[in-house]
Wavefront OBJ file of the C-alpha trace (Angstrom):
o trace
v -0.154 0.044 0.568
v 1.338 3.523 -0.683
v 1.645 6.519 1.369
v -1.099 7.356 -0.892
v -3.901 5.091 -0.571
v -6.707 4.941 1.871
v -7.015 3.108 4.662
v -10.626 2.593 5.358
v -9.812 0.246 8.870
v -7.634 2.457 9.980
v -9.740 6.035 9.683
v -12.853 3.486 11.026
v -11.105 2.393 13.570
v -9.987 6.264 14.317
v -13.457 7.509 14.401
v -14.669 4.674 16.511
v -11.474 5.676 19.231
v -13.416 9.854 18.732
v -16.713 8.750 19.452
v -15.704 6.781 23.045
v -13.418 9.569 23.770
v -16.434 11.649 23.601
v -18.882 9.374 25.321
v -16.595 8.554 28.192
v -16.268 12.703 28.372
v -20.436 13.573 27.779
v -20.482 10.619 30.741
v -18.117 12.506 33.269
v -19.617 15.596 32.668
v -23.693 14.131 33.012
v -22.518 12.576 36.317
v -20.646 15.257 38.074
v -23.937 17.394 37.254
v -26.161 15.009 39.080
v -24.014 15.198 41.923
v -24.113 18.694 42.045
v -27.340 18.387 41.690
v -27.839 15.624 44.229
v -25.592 17.783 46.822
v -27.824 20.692 45.980
v -31.011 19.108 47.066
v -30.014 17.747 50.268
v -28.460 20.632 51.563
v -31.528 22.124 50.794
v -33.382 19.787 52.171
v -31.078 19.652 55.107
v -29.304 16.549 55.091
v -25.816 18.129 54.662
v -24.190 16.198 57.319
v -25.105 12.518 55.299
v -22.712 14.044 52.557
v -20.121 11.858 53.990
v -21.791 9.224 53.126
v -21.933 9.268 49.405
v -19.170 7.902 48.839
v -21.333 4.583 50.120
v -22.456 3.249 46.676
v -25.881 2.196 48.401
v -26.114 4.932 50.075
v -25.586 7.119 47.056
v -27.993 5.154 45.326
v -30.315 5.180 47.669
v -30.368 9.268 47.750
v -30.465 9.504 44.287
v -33.813 7.927 43.919
v -34.899 9.961 47.376
v -34.027 12.544 45.328
v -35.165 11.904 41.878
v -31.458 12.567 40.233
l 1 2 3 4 5 6 7 8 9 10 11 12 13 14 15 16 17 18 19 20 21 22 23 24 25 26 27 28 29 30 31 32 33 34 35 36 37 38 39 40 41 42 43 44 45 46 47 48 49 50 51 52 53 54 55 56 57 58 59 60 61 62 63 64 65 66 67 68 69
């Protein structure tokens, strides 16, 4: 293959990788926004003292469900 030939498989792989990276970045931003919203709702409800427990996955899931985040 000469350097001037188009490598379609290489191009598709690069596109998939770029899409994957964009999806990961979008997921991180969405997760951070949801966490900020949860913290705000918990603080407004007078449960700021419970924020330290959000590191516990089960508790985090319960609070997300309670506050519909």
